[in-house]
Structure formats: C-alpha cells, structure tokens
FIRO-501047 format. One record per residue (C-alpha): chain; x negated, y, z; residue number from 0. Coordinates in pm, whole numbers. Layout:
pt kette=A; u=X; v=Y; w=Z; nr=NUM
...
% end
This chain:
pt kette=A; u=1; v=0; w=1; nr=0
pt kette=A; u=-292; v=233; w=-65; nr=1
pt kette=A; u=-79; v=403; w=-326; nr=2
pt kette=A; u=189; v=464; w=-65; nr=3
pt kette=A; u=-69; v=638; w=145; nr=4
pt kette=A; u=-173; v=863; w=-141; nr=5
pt kette=A; u=194; v=950; w=-213; nr=6
pt kette=A; u=235; v=1059; w=148; nr=7
pt kette=A; u=-75; v=1268; w=119; nr=8
pt kette=A; u=29; v=1417; w=-207; nr=9
pt kette=A; u=382; v=1495; w=-83; nr=10
pt kette=A; u=242; v=1688; w=211; nr=11
pt kette=A; u=-8; v=1851; w=-25; nr=12
pt kette=A; u=272; v=1966; w=-258; nr=13
pt kette=A; u=482; v=2114; w=22; nr=14
pt kette=A; u=177; v=2284; w=169; nr=15
pt kette=A; u=104; v=2436; w=-172; nr=16
pt kette=A; u=456; v=2574; w=-193; nr=17
pt kette=A; u=411; v=2727; w=151; nr=18
pt kette=A; u=75; v=2868; w=35; nr=19
pt kette=A; u=237; v=3053; w=-254; nr=20
pt kette=A; u=505; v=3199; w=-35; nr=21
pt kette=A; u=271; v=3287; w=252; nr=22
pt kette=A; u=10; v=3420; w=12; nr=23
pt kette=A; u=253; v=3668; w=-135; nr=24
pt kette=A; u=403; v=3777; w=195; nr=25
pt kette=A; u=58; v=3822; w=343; nr=26
pt kette=A; u=15; v=4139; w=140; nr=27
pt kette=A; u=225; v=4327; w=391; nr=28
pt kette=A; u=51; v=4180; w=704; nr=29
pt kette=A; u=-222; v=4360; w=892; nr=30
pt kette=A; u=-343; v=4123; w=1164; nr=31
pt kette=A; u=-372; v=3759; w=1260; nr=32
pt kette=A; u=-63; v=3771; w=1480; nr=33
pt kette=A; u=147; v=3896; w=1194; nr=34
pt kette=A; u=-5; v=3628; w=963; nr=35
pt kette=A; u=104; v=3350; w=1201; nr=36
pt kette=A; u=448; v=3503; w=1237; nr=37
pt kette=A; u=478; v=3525; w=856; nr=38
pt kette=A; u=370; v=3162; w=823; nr=39
pt kette=A; u=625; v=3046; w=1082; nr=40
pt kette=A; u=897; v=3242; w=904; nr=41
pt kette=A; u=801; v=3082; w=576; nr=42
pt kette=A; u=815; v=2735; w=731; nr=43
pt kette=A; u=1157; v=2803; w=878; nr=44
pt kette=A; u=1285; v=2935; w=548; nr=45
pt kette=A; u=1140; v=2645; w=347; nr=46
pt kette=A; u=1281; v=2384; w=582; nr=47
pt kette=A; u=1628; v=2536; w=603; nr=48
pt kette=A; u=1772; v=2369; w=289; nr=49
pt kette=A; u=1608; v=2033; w=351; nr=50
pt kette=A; u=1781; v=1717; w=464; nr=51
pt kette=A; u=1502; v=1603; w=697; nr=52
pt kette=A; u=1415; v=1916; w=893; nr=53
pt kette=A; u=1205; v=1746; w=1157; nr=54
pt kette=A; u=990; v=1578; w=893; nr=55
pt kette=A; u=960; v=1913; w=712; nr=56
pt kette=A; u=854; v=2101; w=1019; nr=57
pt kette=A; u=599; v=1828; w=1115; nr=58
pt kette=A; u=448; v=1826; w=766; nr=59
pt kette=A; u=409; v=2205; w=771; nr=60
pt kette=A; u=319; v=2244; w=1144; nr=61
pt kette=A; u=-48; v=2327; w=1084; nr=62
pt kette=A; u=17; v=2556; w=786; nr=63
pt kette=A; u=-62; v=2884; w=969; nr=64
pt kette=A; u=-314; v=3037; w=731; nr=65
pt kette=A; u=-233; v=3278; w=449; nr=66
pt kette=A; u=-530; v=3155; w=242; nr=67
pt kette=A; u=-416; v=2930; w=-40; nr=68
pt kette=A; u=-718; v=2701; w=-35; nr=69
pt kette=A; u=-700; v=2664; w=342; nr=70
pt kette=A; u=-327; v=2576; w=314; nr=71
pt kette=A; u=-407; v=2298; w=64; nr=72
pt kette=A; u=-693; v=2162; w=278; nr=73
pt kette=A; u=-482; v=2170; w=592; nr=74
pt kette=A; u=-186; v=1997; w=429; nr=75
pt kette=A; u=-405; v=1732; w=265; nr=76
pt kette=A; u=-596; v=1660; w=583; nr=77
pt kette=A; u=-278; v=1633; w=792; nr=78
pt kette=A; u=-130; v=1383; w=548; nr=79
pt kette=A; u=-452; v=1185; w=520; nr=80
pt kette=A; u=-486; v=1147; w=900; nr=81
pt kette=A; u=-121; v=1050; w=946; nr=82
pt kette=A; u=-123; v=785; w=675; nr=83
pt kette=A; u=-457; v=642; w=783; nr=84
pt kette=A; u=-321; v=598; w=1136; nr=85
pt kette=A; u=-9; v=424; w=1002; nr=86
pt kette=A; u=-213; v=181; w=792; nr=87
pt kette=A; u=-447; v=105; w=1079; nr=88
pt kette=A; u=-154; v=7; w=1303; nr=89
pt kette=A; u=34; v=-197; w=1045; nr=90
pt kette=A; u=-14; v=-545; w=897; nr=91
pt kette=A; u=324; v=-534; w=728; nr=92
pt kette=A; u=183; v=-563; w=376; nr=93
pt kette=A; u=-15; v=-873; w=453; nr=94
pt kette=A; u=298; v=-1033; w=597; nr=95
pt kette=A; u=500; v=-948; w=289; nr=96
pt kette=A; u=272; v=-1109; w=27; nr=97
pt kette=A; u=309; v=-1455; w=181; nr=98
pt kette=A; u=638; v=-1501; w=-5; nr=99
pt kette=A; u=661; v=-1538; w=-387; nr=100
pt kette=A; u=958; v=-1310; w=-414; nr=101
pt kette=A; u=778; v=-1048; w=-210; nr=102
pt kette=A; u=468; v=-1080; w=-426; nr=103
pt kette=A; u=672; v=-995; w=-738; nr=104
pt kette=A; u=827; v=-699; w=-563; nr=105
pt kette=A; u=497; v=-572; w=-436; nr=106
pt kette=A; u=353; v=-594; w=-787; nr=107
pt kette=A; u=624; v=-354; w=-905; nr=108
pt kette=A; u=562; v=-126; w=-611; nr=109
pt kette=A; u=196; v=-95; w=-688; nr=110
pt kette=A; u=273; v=-4; w=-1050; nr=111
pt kette=A; u=549; v=249; w=-991; nr=112
pt kette=A; u=382; v=420; w=-695; nr=113
pt kette=A; u=79; v=478; w=-914; nr=114
pt kette=A; u=312; v=660; w=-1156; nr=115
pt kette=A; u=453; v=862; w=-860; nr=116
pt kette=A; u=102; v=985; w=-787; nr=117
pt kette=A; u=78; v=1114; w=-1149; nr=118
pt kette=A; u=407; v=1298; w=-1107; nr=119
pt kette=A; u=279; v=1471; w=-795; nr=120
pt kette=A; u=-50; v=1558; w=-962; nr=121
pt kette=A; u=126; v=1734; w=-1253; nr=122
pt kette=A; u=339; v=1919; w=-1002; nr=123
pt kette=A; u=29; v=2037; w=-816; nr=124
pt kette=A; u=-135; v=2154; w=-1140; nr=125
pt kette=A; u=167; v=2354; w=-1239; nr=126
pt kette=A; u=215; v=2514; w=-898; nr=127
pt kette=A; u=-143; v=2633; w=-908; nr=128
pt kette=A; u=-93; v=2806; w=-1246; nr=129
pt kette=A; u=265; v=2930; w=-1271; nr=130
pt kette=A; u=365; v=3291; w=-1318; nr=131
pt kette=A; u=619; v=3395; w=-1056; nr=132
pt kette=A; u=820; v=3584; w=-1318; nr=133
pt kette=A; u=880; v=3258; w=-1505; nr=134
pt kette=A; u=935; v=3041; w=-1199; nr=135
pt kette=A; u=1282; v=2935; w=-1303; nr=136
pt kette=A; u=1148; v=2758; w=-1612; nr=137
pt kette=A; u=868; v=2589; w=-1425; nr=138
pt kette=A; u=1094; v=2472; w=-1145; nr=139
pt kette=A; u=1299; v=2268; w=-1393; nr=140
pt kette=A; u=986; v=2079; w=-1496; nr=141
pt kette=A; u=882; v=2046; w=-1134; nr=142
pt kette=A; u=1214; v=1887; w=-1042; nr=143
pt kette=A; u=1185; v=1644; w=-1331; nr=144
pt kette=A; u=843; v=1527; w=-1207; nr=145
pt kette=A; u=939; v=1517; w=-836; nr=146
pt kette=A; u=1258; v=1329; w=-920; nr=147
pt kette=A; u=1042; v=1085; w=-1106; nr=148
pt kette=A; u=824; v=1041; w=-796; nr=149
pt kette=A; u=1137; v=981; w=-590; nr=150
pt kette=A; u=1267; v=732; w=-844; nr=151
pt kette=A; u=939; v=540; w=-841; nr=152
pt kette=A; u=963; v=504; w=-464; nr=153
pt kette=A; u=1327; v=397; w=-487; nr=154
pt kette=A; u=1231; v=144; w=-760; nr=155
pt kette=A; u=985; v=1; w=-513; nr=156
pt kette=A; u=1259; v=-44; w=-255; nr=157
pt kette=A; u=1498; v=-184; w=-515; nr=158
pt kette=A; u=1242; v=-444; w=-617; nr=159
pt kette=A; u=1297; v=-604; w=-275; nr=160
pt kette=A; u=1673; v=-647; w=-332; nr=161
pt kette=A; u=1624; v=-1021; w=-404; nr=162
pt kette=A; u=1400; v=-1067; w=-100; nr=163
pt kette=A; u=1505; v=-1107; w=264; nr=164
pt kette=A; u=1675; v=-829; w=451; nr=165
pt kette=A; u=1372; v=-820; w=680; nr=166
pt kette=A; u=1133; v=-759; w=387; nr=167
pt kette=A; u=1361; v=-491; w=243; nr=168
pt kette=A; u=1381; v=-314; w=580; nr=169
pt kette=A; u=1003; v=-326; w=619; nr=170
pt kette=A; u=934; v=-165; w=285; nr=171
pt kette=A; u=1197; v=102; w=353; nr=172
pt kette=A; u=1026; v=173; w=685; nr=173
pt kette=A; u=685; v=206; w=516; nr=174
pt kette=A; u=820; v=449; w=256; nr=175
pt kette=A; u=1045; v=640; w=494; nr=176
pt kette=A; u=821; v=941; w=553; nr=177
pt kette=A; u=700; v=981; w=196; nr=178
pt kette=A; u=1057; v=961; w=61; nr=179
pt kette=A; u=1175; v=1216; w=315; nr=180
pt kette=A; u=898; v=1454; w=220; nr=181
pt kette=A; u=972; v=1412; w=-149; nr=182
pt kette=A; u=1342; v=1468; w=-82; nr=183
pt kette=A; u=1256; v=1779; w=114; nr=184
pt kette=A; u=1033; v=1915; w=-164; nr=185
pt kette=A; u=1324; v=1879; w=-409; nr=186
pt kette=A; u=1558; v=2050; w=-165; nr=187
pt kette=A; u=1308; v=2340; w=-132; nr=188
pt kette=A; u=1302; v=2382; w=-506; nr=189
pt kette=A; u=1680; v=2384; w=-525; nr=190
pt kette=A; u=1701; v=2639; w=-247; nr=191
pt kette=A; u=1411; v=2859; w=-360; nr=192
pt kette=A; u=1642; v=3137; w=-476; nr=193
pt kette=A; u=1772; v=3184; w=-121; nr=194
pt kette=A; u=1418; v=3142; w=21; nr=195
pt kette=A; u=1280; v=3417; w=-206; nr=196
pt kette=A; u=1552; v=3655; w=-96; nr=197
pt kette=A; u=1510; v=3576; w=273; nr=198
pt kette=A; u=1133; v=3633; w=260; nr=199
pt kette=A; u=1159; v=3939; w=40; nr=200
pt kette=A; u=899; v=3811; w=-202; nr=201
pt kette=A; u=828; v=4089; w=-457; nr=202
pt kette=A; u=841; v=4067; w=-836; nr=203
pt kette=A; u=1078; v=3770; w=-843; nr=204
pt kette=A; u=1428; v=3820; w=-972; nr=205
pt kette=A; u=1723; v=3589; w=-929; nr=206
pt kette=A; u=1631; v=3230; w=-993; nr=207
pt kette=A; u=1873; v=3043; w=-1215; nr=208
pt kette=A; u=1921; v=2701; w=-1057; nr=209
pt kette=A; u=2175; v=2579; w=-1314; nr=210
pt kette=A; u=1903; v=2374; w=-1481; nr=211
pt kette=A; u=1856; v=2173; w=-1157; nr=212
pt kette=A; u=2176; v=1974; w=-1219; nr=213
pt kette=A; u=2105; v=1619; w=-1320; nr=214
pt kette=A; u=2263; v=1579; w=-1664; nr=215
pt kette=A; u=2226; v=1456; w=-2020; nr=216
pt kette=A; u=2056; v=1733; w=-2208; nr=217
pt kette=A; u=2186; v=1870; w=-2539; nr=218
pt kette=A; u=2000; v=1808; w=-2858; nr=219
pt kette=A; u=1893; v=2172; w=-2871; nr=220
pt kette=A; u=1755; v=2158; w=-2516; nr=221
pt kette=A; u=1536; v=1856; w=-2590; nr=222
pt kette=A; u=1430; v=1942; w=-2947; nr=223
pt kette=A; u=1231; v=2243; w=-2824; nr=224
pt kette=A; u=945; v=2019; w=-2718; nr=225
pt kette=A; u=942; v=1813; w=-3040; nr=226
pt kette=A; u=673; v=1970; w=-3258; nr=227
pt kette=A; u=703; v=2039; w=-3629; nr=228
pt kette=A; u=430; v=1779; w=-3698; nr=229
pt kette=A; u=628; v=1515; w=-3504; nr=230
pt kette=A; u=945; v=1602; w=-3695; nr=231
pt kette=A; u=760; v=1557; w=-4027; nr=232
pt kette=A; u=633; v=1223; w=-3906; nr=233
pt kette=A; u=984; v=1107; w=-3816; nr=234
pt kette=A; u=1108; v=1214; w=-4160; nr=235
pt kette=A; u=819; v=1059; w=-4357; nr=236
pt kette=A; u=884; v=764; w=-4591; nr=237
pt kette=A; u=680; v=444; w=-4544; nr=238
pt kette=A; u=474; v=504; w=-4860; nr=239
pt kette=A; u=373; v=850; w=-4733; nr=240
pt kette=A; u=241; v=720; w=-4401; nr=241
pt kette=A; u=-126; v=724; w=-4314; nr=242
pt kette=A; u=-128; v=491; w=-4011; nr=243
pt kette=A; u=-427; v=428; w=-3791; nr=244
pt kette=A; u=-344; v=56; w=-3788; nr=245
pt kette=A; u=-113; v=-173; w=-3981; nr=246
pt kette=A; u=43; v=-482; w=-3817; nr=247
pt kette=A; u=191; v=-751; w=-4042; nr=248
pt kette=A; u=302; v=-1112; w=-3985; nr=249
pt kette=A; u=200; v=-1208; w=-4342; nr=250
pt kette=A; u=-164; v=-1109; w=-4298; nr=251
pt kette=A; u=-147; v=-795; w=-4511; nr=252
pt kette=A; u=-227; v=-575; w=-4210; nr=253
pt kette=A; u=-534; v=-544; w=-3986; nr=254
pt kette=A; u=-359; v=-738; w=-3710; nr=255
pt kette=A; u=-75; v=-986; w=-3685; nr=256
pt kette=A; u=40; v=-877; w=-3334; nr=257
pt kette=A; u=128; v=-539; w=-3188; nr=258
pt kette=A; u=-73; v=-599; w=-2872; nr=259
pt kette=A; u=-391; v=-635; w=-3079; nr=260
pt kette=A; u=-324; v=-301; w=-3241; nr=261
pt kette=A; u=-262; v=-139; w=-2905; nr=262
pt kette=A; u=-614; v=-240; w=-2796; nr=263
pt kette=A; u=-746; v=20; w=-3039; nr=264
pt kette=A; u=-556; v=313; w=-2890; nr=265
pt kette=A; u=-807; v=571; w=-2747; nr=266
pt kette=A; u=-772; v=654; w=-2378; nr=267
pt kette=A; u=-556; v=961; w=-2306; nr=268
pt kette=A; u=-586; v=1086; w=-2666; nr=269
pt kette=A; u=-418; v=1418; w=-2747; nr=270
pt kette=A; u=-379; v=1305; w=-3109; nr=271
pt kette=A; u=-110; v=1077; w=-3253; nr=272
pt kette=A; u=-209; v=712; w=-3299; nr=273
pt kette=A; u=29; v=567; w=-3561; nr=274
pt kette=A; u=89; v=193; w=-3579; nr=275
pt kette=A; u=287; v=78; w=-3886; nr=276
pt kette=A; u=462; v=-246; w=-3794; nr=277
pt kette=A; u=570; v=-418; w=-4113; nr=278
pt kette=A; u=890; v=-625; w=-4146; nr=279
pt kette=A; u=904; v=-932; w=-3928; nr=280
pt kette=A; u=1009; v=-1058; w=-3589; nr=281
pt kette=A; u=739; v=-1010; w=-3323; nr=282
pt kette=A; u=788; v=-1214; w=-3007; nr=283
pt kette=A; u=567; v=-1017; w=-2765; nr=284
pt kette=A; u=580; v=-849; w=-2427; nr=285
pt kette=A; u=439; v=-501; w=-2480; nr=286
pt kette=A; u=329; v=-246; w=-2224; nr=287
pt kette=A; u=221; v=91; w=-2351; nr=288
pt kette=A; u=15; v=190; w=-2045; nr=289
pt kette=A; u=-18; v=542; w=-1908; nr=290
pt kette=A; u=-370; v=554; w=-2063; nr=291
pt kette=A; u=-211; v=506; w=-2411; nr=292
pt kette=A; u=-80; v=852; w=-2481; nr=293
pt kette=A; u=84; v=977; w=-2807; nr=294
pt kette=A; u=131; v=631; w=-2953; nr=295
pt kette=A; u=371; v=598; w=-3250; nr=296
pt kette=A; u=548; v=277; w=-3360; nr=297
pt kette=A; u=695; v=292; w=-3711; nr=298
pt kette=A; u=868; v=-7; w=-3857; nr=299
pt kette=A; u=1029; v=-88; w=-4195; nr=300
pt kette=A; u=1386; v=-61; w=-4058; nr=301
pt kette=A; u=1563; v=-149; w=-3730; nr=302
pt kette=A; u=1694; v=-475; w=-3879; nr=303
pt kette=A; u=1367; v=-564; w=-4050; nr=304
pt kette=A; u=1106; v=-489; w=-3785; nr=305
pt kette=A; u=1216; v=-647; w=-3459; nr=306
pt kette=A; u=1027; v=-681; w=-3132; nr=307
pt kette=A; u=1181; v=-947; w=-2912; nr=308
pt kette=A; u=1138; v=-1148; w=-2590; nr=309
pt kette=A; u=1361; v=-1327; w=-2338; nr=310
pt kette=A; u=1225; v=-1226; w=-2001; nr=311
pt kette=A; u=1494; v=-1175; w=-1731; nr=312
pt kette=A; u=1531; v=-1164; w=-1357; nr=313
pt kette=A; u=1654; v=-1527; w=-1371; nr=314
pt kette=A; u=1306; v=-1648; w=-1458; nr=315
pt kette=A; u=1096; v=-1855; w=-1223; nr=316
pt kette=A; u=851; v=-1741; w=-1087; nr=317
pt kette=A; u=1053; v=-1434; w=-999; nr=318
pt kette=A; u=1052; v=-1127; w=-1218; nr=319
pt kette=A; u=1200; v=-786; w=-1124; nr=320
pt kette=A; u=1419; v=-578; w=-1361; nr=321
pt kette=A; u=1139; v=-322; w=-1415; nr=322
pt kette=A; u=910; v=-589; w=-1553; nr=323
pt kette=A; u=1163; v=-770; w=-1776; nr=324
pt kette=A; u=1124; v=-510; w=-2058; nr=325
pt kette=A; u=1029; v=-645; w=-2399; nr=326
pt kette=A; u=866; v=-304; w=-2453; nr=327
pt kette=A; u=778; v=-91; w=-2155; nr=328
pt kette=A; u=641; v=259; w=-2207; nr=329
pt kette=A; u=435; v=446; w=-1943; nr=330
pt kette=A; u=218; v=648; w=-2190; nr=331
pt kette=A; u=336; v=1003; w=-2246; nr=332
pt kette=A; u=438; v=1123; w=-2585; nr=333
pt kette=A; u=546; v=786; w=-2721; nr=334
pt kette=A; u=750; v=779; w=-3043; nr=335
pt kette=A; u=928; v=496; w=-3230; nr=336
pt kette=A; u=1112; v=496; w=-3559; nr=337
pt kette=A; u=1295; v=230; w=-3763; nr=338
pt kette=A; u=1245; v=-57; w=-3510; nr=339
pt kette=A; u=1474; v=-302; w=-3335; nr=340
pt kette=A; u=1404; v=-370; w=-2967; nr=341
pt kette=A; u=1558; v=-698; w=-2838; nr=342
pt kette=A; u=1592; v=-904; w=-2526; nr=343
pt kette=A; u=1750; v=-1239; w=-2605; nr=344
pt kette=A; u=1782; v=-1369; w=-2251; nr=345
pt kette=A; u=2162; v=-1376; w=-2283; nr=346
pt kette=A; u=2426; v=-1316; w=-2013; nr=347
pt kette=A; u=2294; v=-1597; w=-1800; nr=348
pt kette=A; u=1965; v=-1410; w=-1761; nr=349
pt kette=A; u=2140; v=-1115; w=-1587; nr=350
pt kette=A; u=1912; v=-801; w=-1596; nr=351
pt kette=A; u=1698; v=-826; w=-1905; nr=352
pt kette=A; u=1558; v=-500; w=-2047; nr=353
pt kette=A; u=1485; v=-463; w=-2419; nr=354
pt kette=A; u=1318; v=-115; w=-2384; nr=355
pt kette=A; u=1210; v=75; w=-2076; nr=356
pt kette=A; u=1113; v=447; w=-2093; nr=357
pt kette=A; u=918; v=565; w=-1792; nr=358
pt kette=A; u=681; v=802; w=-1977; nr=359
pt kette=A; u=731; v=1169; w=-2026; nr=360
pt kette=A; u=873; v=1292; w=-2356; nr=361
pt kette=A; u=966; v=968; w=-2528; nr=362
pt kette=A; u=1124; v=996; w=-2870; nr=363
pt kette=A; u=1325; v=712; w=-3032; nr=364
pt kette=A; u=1466; v=761; w=-3380; nr=365
pt kette=A; u=1682; v=518; w=-3579; nr=366
pt kette=A; u=1608; v=234; w=-3337; nr=367
pt kette=A; u=1839; v=-51; w=-3235; nr=368
pt kette=A; u=1851; v=-190; w=-2885; nr=369
pt kette=A; u=2010; v=-533; w=-2833; nr=370
pt kette=A; u=2066; v=-724; w=-2510; nr=371
pt kette=A; u=2321; v=-793; w=-2245; nr=372
pt kette=A; u=2240; v=-607; w=-1921; nr=373
pt kette=A; u=2025; v=-302; w=-1861; nr=374
pt kette=A; u=1925; v=-320; w=-2230; nr=375
pt kette=A; u=1795; v=39; w=-2260; nr=376
pt kette=A; u=1638; v=147; w=-1934; nr=377
pt kette=A; u=1566; v=523; w=-1921; nr=378
pt kette=A; u=1376; v=501; w=-1591; nr=379
pt kette=A; u=1253; v=861; w=-1543; nr=380
pt kette=A; u=1123; v=1180; w=-1703; nr=381
pt kette=A; u=1227; v=1330; w=-2041; nr=382
pt kette=A; u=1363; v=1105; w=-2318; nr=383
pt kette=A; u=1510; v=1188; w=-2661; nr=384
pt kette=A; u=1701; v=901; w=-2822; nr=385
pt kette=A; u=1846; v=951; w=-3168; nr=386
pt kette=A; u=2032; v=646; w=-3284; nr=387
pt kette=A; u=2196; v=629; w=-3629; nr=388
pt kette=A; u=2435; v=356; w=-3526; nr=389
pt kette=A; u=2651; v=395; w=-3214; nr=390
pt kette=A; u=2519; v=287; w=-2877; nr=391
pt kette=A; u=2828; v=69; w=-2824; nr=392
pt kette=A; u=2745; v=-137; w=-3133; nr=393
pt kette=A; u=2386; v=-204; w=-3042; nr=394
pt kette=A; u=2391; v=-199; w=-2662; nr=395
pt kette=A; u=2623; v=-460; w=-2517; nr=396
pt kette=A; u=2754; v=-520; w=-2165; nr=397
pt kette=A; u=2630; v=-260; w=-1910; nr=398
pt kette=A; u=2424; v=-92; w=-2183; nr=399
pt kette=A; u=2212; v=205; w=-2082; nr=400
pt kette=A; u=2065; v=230; w=-1738; nr=401
pt kette=A; u=1948; v=573; w=-1643; nr=402
pt kette=A; u=1789; v=678; w=-1315; nr=403
pt kette=A; u=1617; v=1015; w=-1256; nr=404
pt kette=A; u=1546; v=1085; w=-1623; nr=405
pt kette=A; u=1650; v=1388; w=-1832; nr=406
pt kette=A; u=1788; v=1214; w=-2139; nr=407
pt kette=A; u=1958; v=1323; w=-2459; nr=408
pt kette=A; u=2124; v=1078; w=-2695; nr=409
pt kette=A; u=2244; v=1180; w=-3039; nr=410
pt kette=A; u=2381; v=971; w=-3320; nr=411
% end
C-alpha cells in the first residue's frame, strides 16, 4: 500500500497548496507575525467550512501557519509523510489481505489505480502552481476532473474487494479512509471557492462560475475544443492516405501480426502521434495501452472488419476484477481509435466483461463498435469523446455504458 501512502501525502500537499495561494494573497495586507497566524487560521476556517469532513480538514491544515508558499508546501508534505509512515508502521493489514486469492486480485487492481490517482494529484499540483487567478474558473473545472479521477481510483480499489469477505472490504476502507476524506474535502473546497474568495476578500478575483462543476455529459462543442485540427484531419483521412508508424496484419502484409507487438514500439511519453494501422481481421488479444504510451492511434479498416476481441470476465478462475476484464484498456493520455470493433465475447454468464475501458485523459473514439453484455464500454474517469456512427443501443447490449467520474460526450 505504498501508493496509498503517497496518495495521502499528495492529498495533504494539494490542500496545503490551496491554502498557500489563499494565505499568500491575503498576506499582502498583514504587517506582523501575529497577523500572519491570524490570517492563516482564518483561511483554514474558510477552506474547511464547505467540507464534509471538517475534523480531517482541520488536522491536515493544522500546521499551515506560514504565508510563504514553499513553506506551506513543505509543511503539508511533511505532515502527510509522517502521518502515513506511522500508520504503515503500526499496520500489517496488507500482509494479511494477500493470503487470499480473491484479495490478491483486488490488491492488484488497487496498486494499479492508486498509481493513476497519484498522477491525477501531480497534474493538480502543477496547475495550482501556475494558474492565473483571473482565469481560476477555467482551471478549477480541470482540477475537479483530475481530483474526481483520484477519488474514483480510490473507490475502484474499494469496489475491487466487493467479491471478498466483509472483513477484507472493511479493512481496505479503513486504510483508505483518511486519503478519501482529504480528497473529498479538496473537491468541496473547489466547489465552495467562490464563497471562500468573498469571505477572505481576495483581490483581483471576480465571481467564480461554478456551473461547470456539475457532473454531466458534455456537449460536442464543449469537448471538441481540445481536439486539434491535426487530429481532426487524421480522423477524416482515408486508409490510402495514411502514413502509419506501424502496420499490423493477420495475413503477414504488415510489420507485425499482433497489436501488442506493435505497441512495444511506442516511445515513452511521446508528445507526437504514434499511428498503428490495424488491417482487417479478428485479433484475439488483451491489450493495455499503459500510461507511458501517450498519443497512440489505432486505425482499422472498418468497425466490422477490424475487430479486437477477448472473453475475460469476472466469472473467470482465478478471480478477475471488472477493471481488468477489458479487452482493450487505455491508461495512456491522448489515445484515439477509428474504424475498429471492440468486443468481449464472454456472454451473459460471464457477468461483468468489459470490451473497452477508458481511464486515460482525452480519449477519442470515432466510428467504433462496442459489443458485449455487461459493462461493455467502461468510461472510468477523465475526459472522453466518443463519436459512434451507429447507435449505442445497437452495439452495446444489456447494461451498456458504465461511467464513473469521467467527463464524457457521446455523439452519433
């Protein structure tokens, strides 16, 4: 649970950074140390007011009495580090959990999703260190998307223990209790920032529009603003006009005969598009586009011609959790797919069986078919744009689309 420790640290770090911004601005009017402490206490009270876990909020900010931004960050980070280290030193809970096969499967999911939560916090930290107060409303919408993603990842960890004993489920909830409360509080602070700004009389900040905070399906116009002209041209290109980095073909006419072999060529964290042309054929593979594989593009020869399939479900033995049943799971930001069919053929007896899972930020799916029986299209978190020529009802059967804390737009 080292990742859990880091999440706790990061959550405290994020909250401390928010306090630092507020205190840093209000410090302009203060003249002595006594006034600085008073200002800090006032900021803590204002920030904790809209939260659901006020005691946790006050404890996490208790040592934030400096108006210096760097000192605030160091203080918050150190407080979280000491607290989580003490918790880990006292607890052998994790070692007890991994003795059971069901728990091992659940812990595997936890390790993966909590690592993603760390990334969400990191992006939030980076943005908070750079934002312009006059544009804070726009940045807050992105911050909430990332923090909601961090919360979702922690909840996914808890959900992964649903098939385990009640004792195991209770233990993991206890381990994650503080970090989830701090994440929840951070989201509440962002939602209540308009009131906080007014209460603290922070200068040069107008009314903050919080309408964008509502969890909703975005309109096509909202989502299209982050789809570049180059990406639009790529989505409109005909197969003969493509200049792919790699071609995959079952008949041997490509460089590789499997998609996973092609993915091995993807550069780490590349800012450039890596296009994989997947020729017509049925590819039985389990594919994971990792978070290191950014800006990957899958282009097929048509959603009924290029099909990626598997039959992994939660009914499998040894146990598999819903998150890991995906035929194709995407954690790498900037993923795009066009003219491909994604299938999970487990059938109704397999229960949850995901054909495509989108966890990465800014995933674009165009003219793709998704076939399965339960949780077929799993929009796990972050921003997704899914344009499907045929209706969702035709191609997604049973419970269809499962969406957690993602901002998703579907158009047809």
